[in-house]
C-alpha positions as CSV (number, residue, x, y, z in Angstrom):
1,M,124.1,56.7,179.8
2,R,123.1,57.1,176.1
3,R,119.6,55.9,175.3
4,F,118.8,53.5,172.5
5,D,118.4,56.5,170.2
6,L,117.8,55.4,166.6
7,S,118.4,58.8,165.1
8,G,121.7,60.7,164.7
9,R,122.7,59.4,161.2
10,T,124.3,61.9,158.8
11,N,122.8,62.9,155.5
12,E,125.5,60.9,153.7
13,Q,124.7,57.8,155.7
14,N,121.0,58.2,155.0
15,S,121.6,58.5,151.2
16,L,123.3,55.1,151.1
17,K,121.1,52.0,151.2
18,I,122.2,49.9,154.2
19,Y,121.4,46.2,153.9
20,S,120.1,45.0,157.2
21,F,121.3,42.0,159.2
22,L,117.9,40.5,158.2
23,N,119.2,40.3,154.7
24,D,120.2,36.6,154.5
25,F,123.3,37.4,152.5
26,V,124.5,39.9,155.1
27,F,123.6,37.6,157.9
28,K,125.6,34.7,156.5
29,C,128.5,36.9,155.5
30,V,128.8,38.2,159.0
31,F,128.1,35.1,161.1
32,G,128.8,32.3,158.5
33,Q,132.5,32.8,158.0
34,E,135.1,30.7,160.0
35,K,137.0,33.8,160.9
36,N,133.8,35.1,162.6
37,S,132.9,31.9,164.4
38,K,133.3,33.6,167.8
39,L,130.5,36.0,166.8
40,L,128.2,33.1,166.0
41,V,129.1,31.6,169.4
42,C,128.0,34.8,171.2
43,L,124.8,34.9,169.1
44,L,123.9,31.2,169.8
45,N,124.6,31.5,173.6
46,A,122.3,34.6,173.8
47,F,119.5,33.1,171.7
48,L,119.5,29.7,173.5
49,S,120.1,31.3,177.0
50,L,123.0,28.9,177.6
51,K,124.9,29.3,180.8
52,G,127.6,27.5,182.8
53,N,128.7,24.1,181.4
54,D,126.0,24.3,178.7
55,K,127.5,27.4,177.1
56,I,129.0,27.0,173.6
57,V,132.7,27.6,173.7
58,E,133.6,27.0,170.0
59,V,131.9,26.1,166.8
60,Q,132.9,24.8,163.4
61,I,130.8,26.2,160.6
62,V,129.7,23.2,158.4
63,N,128.6,25.3,155.4
64,P,130.8,28.4,155.6
65,F,130.0,31.4,153.4
66,N,131.6,30.8,150.0
67,E,131.1,33.6,147.5
68,K,132.0,31.3,144.5
69,D,129.2,28.9,145.5
70,F,126.8,31.8,146.0
71,Q,127.5,33.2,142.5
72,S,126.6,29.9,140.9
73,E,123.3,29.5,142.8
74,K,121.8,32.9,143.7
75,L,118.5,31.4,144.8
76,C,120.0,29.1,147.4
77,I,118.9,29.2,151.0
78,L,121.5,31.1,153.0
79,D,121.3,29.4,156.4
80,I,124.2,28.6,158.8
81,K,125.0,25.1,160.0
82,A,127.5,24.7,162.8
83,V,128.7,22.0,165.3
84,D,130.2,22.7,168.7
85,L,132.9,20.9,170.7
86,T,130.3,18.5,172.2
87,K,129.0,17.6,168.7
88,R,125.7,19.5,169.1
89,R,124.4,20.6,165.7
90,F,122.8,24.0,165.0
91,N,121.0,25.5,162.1
92,I,120.2,29.2,162.1
93,E,118.6,31.5,159.5
94,V,116.7,34.7,159.0
95,Q,113.6,35.1,157.0
96,V,111.8,38.3,156.2
97,R,109.3,37.1,153.5
98,E,106.2,35.5,154.9
99,F,105.0,32.2,153.4
100,D,102.7,29.5,154.7
101,A,105.1,26.6,154.4
102,Y,107.8,28.0,156.7
103,I,107.0,25.8,159.7
104,D,107.0,22.7,157.5
105,R,110.3,23.8,155.9
106,A,112.0,24.5,159.2
107,T,110.9,21.2,160.6
108,Y,112.1,19.3,157.5
109,Y,115.6,20.9,157.6
110,L,116.0,20.3,161.3
111,A,115.1,16.6,160.8
112,K,117.7,16.4,158.0
113,L,120.3,18.1,160.2
114,Y,119.6,15.4,162.9
115,S,119.5,12.4,160.7
116,S,122.5,13.3,158.5
117,Q,124.9,12.9,161.4
118,L,125.3,9.2,161.0
119,Q,127.8,7.7,158.5
120,A,127.5,4.2,157.1
121,G,128.0,1.6,159.9
122,E,127.7,4.1,162.8
123,D,125.5,3.4,165.8
124,Y,122.5,5.5,166.7
125,T,124.2,6.3,170.0
126,A,126.5,8.6,168.0
127,L,123.5,11.0,167.4
128,C,123.8,14.4,169.1
129,K,121.2,17.1,169.7
130,A,120.2,19.2,166.8
131,T,118.7,22.7,167.3
132,G,117.1,24.9,164.6
133,I,116.7,28.7,165.1
134,S,114.5,30.8,162.8
135,I,114.6,34.6,163.2
136,L,111.5,35.8,161.5
137,D,110.4,39.4,160.6
138,F,106.8,38.2,160.5
139,E,104.4,36.2,162.7
140,V,103.9,32.5,162.4
141,F,101.9,32.1,165.6
142,P,99.6,35.1,165.8
143,E,97.5,33.4,168.5
144,F,100.4,33.5,170.9
145,K,101.8,36.7,172.6
146,T,105.3,35.3,173.2
147,A,107.9,36.2,170.7
148,R,109.9,33.0,171.1
149,S,108.4,29.5,170.7
150,V,110.4,26.4,171.5
151,Y,109.4,23.0,170.3
152,R,110.8,19.7,171.6
153,L,109.9,16.0,171.4
154,M,107.7,15.5,174.5
155,D,105.3,12.9,175.8
156,S,102.0,14.7,176.1
157,E,100.8,12.4,178.9
158,N,103.7,12.6,181.2
159,S,105.4,15.9,180.0
160,H,108.6,14.0,179.6
161,V,111.0,15.6,177.1
162,L,113.6,13.7,175.0
163,E,116.3,16.2,175.9
164,D,119.2,15.3,173.6
165,T,117.3,14.9,170.3
166,I,115.8,17.9,168.4
167,E,114.7,21.4,169.4
168,L,113.1,24.0,167.2
169,H,113.1,27.8,168.0
170,F,110.9,30.4,166.2
171,I,111.7,34.0,167.0
172,E,109.0,36.5,165.8
173,L,110.5,40.0,165.7
174,P,107.3,42.0,165.2
175,K,106.1,40.9,168.7
176,L,109.2,42.5,170.3
177,A,109.4,45.6,168.1
178,E,108.6,48.2,170.7
179,K,110.7,46.6,173.5
180,L,113.7,46.1,171.2
181,K,113.5,49.7,170.0
182,N,113.2,51.3,173.5
183,K,115.3,49.4,176.0
184,P,116.5,45.8,175.4
185,Q,117.8,44.4,178.6
186,T,118.7,40.7,178.3
187,P,121.5,39.3,176.0
188,F,118.7,37.8,173.9
189,E,116.9,41.2,173.5
190,K,120.2,43.0,172.8
191,W,121.2,40.7,170.0
192,L,117.7,40.9,168.5
193,H,117.9,44.7,168.7
194,L,121.1,44.6,166.8
195,L,119.6,42.4,164.1
196,K,116.5,44.6,163.8
197,F,118.1,48.0,164.0
198,G,121.8,47.4,163.3
199,E,121.8,49.7,160.2
200,N,121.4,52.7,162.6
201,Y,125.0,52.0,163.8
202,F,126.5,51.8,160.4
203,N,129.7,53.9,160.6
204,N,128.2,55.5,163.6
205,E,130.0,53.9,166.5
206,E,129.5,56.8,168.9
207,N,125.8,56.2,168.8
208,I,126.1,52.7,170.2
209,P,124.6,52.7,173.7
210,I,127.1,51.7,176.4
211,D,125.2,48.6,177.7
212,L,124.8,47.4,174.1
213,A,128.5,47.9,173.3
214,E,129.5,46.0,176.5
215,E,127.6,42.9,175.4
216,E,130.2,40.3,174.3
217,G,130.6,40.2,170.5
218,I,128.3,43.1,169.7
219,K,130.9,45.7,168.7
220,L,132.9,43.2,166.6
221,T,129.6,42.2,164.9
222,I,128.8,45.8,164.1
223,N,132.3,46.2,162.6
224,Q,131.8,43.2,160.4
225,F,128.4,44.5,159.4
226,C,130.0,47.8,158.3
227,L,132.6,46.0,156.3
228,V,130.0,44.1,154.3
229,N,127.9,47.2,153.6
230,S,131.0,49.2,152.6
231,N,132.3,46.5,150.2
232,E,131.1,47.3,146.7
233,H,131.7,43.7,145.6
234,F,129.4,42.4,148.4
235,R,126.8,45.0,147.7
236,A,126.8,44.0,144.0
237,A,126.3,40.4,145.1
238,I,123.3,41.3,147.2
239,E,121.7,43.3,144.4
240,A,122.4,40.3,142.0
241,R,120.6,38.0,144.4
242,E,117.6,40.3,144.6
243,K,117.5,40.6,140.8
244,A,117.7,36.8,140.5
245,I,114.6,36.4,142.7
246,R,112.7,39.1,140.7
247,D,113.8,37.5,137.4
248,E,112.6,34.0,138.6
249,A,109.3,35.4,139.6
250,T,108.9,37.1,136.2
251,R,110.0,33.9,134.4
252,L,107.4,31.9,136.3
253,K,104.7,34.5,135.6
254,T,105.4,34.3,131.9
255,A,105.3,30.5,132.0
256,V,101.9,30.7,133.8
257,E,100.5,33.1,131.3
258,N,101.7,30.9,128.4
259,A,100.2,27.8,130.0
260,F,96.9,29.6,130.5
261,K,96.9,30.8,126.9
262,N,97.7,27.3,125.6
263,G,95.1,25.8,127.9
264,E,92.4,28.1,126.7
265,E,93.2,27.4,123.1
266,K,92.8,23.7,123.7
267,G,89.7,24.1,125.8
268,F,91.4,23.0,129.0
269,K,90.4,25.8,131.2
270,N,89.6,23.5,134.2
271,G,93.4,23.2,134.8
272,E,93.9,26.9,135.1
273,E,93.3,27.3,138.8
274,K,95.4,24.2,139.6
275,T,98.3,25.7,137.6
276,K,98.1,29.0,139.4
277,I,98.1,27.3,142.8
278,E,101.1,25.1,141.9
279,T,103.0,28.0,140.6
280,A,102.3,30.1,143.8
281,K,103.4,27.2,145.9
282,N,106.7,27.0,144.0
283,L,107.3,30.7,144.5
284,L,106.5,30.6,148.2
285,S,108.8,27.6,148.8
286,M,111.7,29.7,147.3
287,G,111.0,32.4,149.9
288,V,109.3,34.8,147.4
289,S,106.8,37.1,149.2
290,I,103.1,36.5,149.0
291,E,102.7,39.8,147.2
292,I,105.0,38.7,144.4
293,A,103.3,35.3,144.2
294,S,100.0,37.1,143.9
295,E,101.3,39.3,141.1
296,A,102.8,36.4,139.2
297,T,99.7,34.2,139.3
298,G,96.8,36.5,139.5
299,L,95.6,34.8,142.7
300,S,94.6,37.1,145.5
301,I,96.7,37.4,148.6
302,E,93.9,35.9,150.6
303,E,93.6,33.0,148.3
304,I,97.3,32.3,148.6
305,R,97.1,32.5,152.4
306,N,94.2,30.0,152.5
307,F,95.8,27.0,150.8
308,S,98.4,25.0,152.6
309,I,101.8,24.0,151.1
310,K,102.9,20.5,151.6
């Protein structure tokens, strides 16, 4: 049986930048199209460890990938919202840029997903369970060793869980790095291996280990991943998104510098630190990395880590 060997790529493959599954555009393009809804079903069943009657059979993607919408708003959040046949709601996204407000943001969007189910005049009994899944290439709970944290509404005195309400999953990839690289075993680990190291299988089907290839949906997902990375139109869209984020950071940096200059001229230097902090918060809420926020505002990385974003 072939090991999970992450080598074996040709020189030609190595010369082409492969955009990872952890790129939010790639992730949504692969899993967020109606034609690929079966792949999303496989991913959700693996991540949520659903079995038997609880397994998801079919999903409708509520916010399917639409390139026209993407072109008009390159700084939008590329998450995936879906509903299954039992009306359960799901929101799933990947995030590679660390920022302090992520837990708050994930909680906020899950609450909106749950509350937005009701139409005018509908009864609260129409509400169905909403689940949020965040796949993170950074740690949000460094104090815990476990890579997956699951939060539910629970009575702390009696340990009673309100089952069919909301559920929030955080998956921290760095905590599983070695295990995913060497020998993933469960469906959960195999799908995470694919998301983390999928670029190693780009146009390299013979290098896919047998037990990975036999996992339902994996080979088809790799095929879709290859199509996205081979499509010049999609590659241009990814590069345009990255440029838009850099341009926005530059625009905000210039605005900050001008504000500082005007403030100094008017003798309002006391507002300088507040302006820096507010600008850093705005950048982080967009998903811009701490490093870019630091460069744009002049605040140190440690200073940015220390203030909370509300």
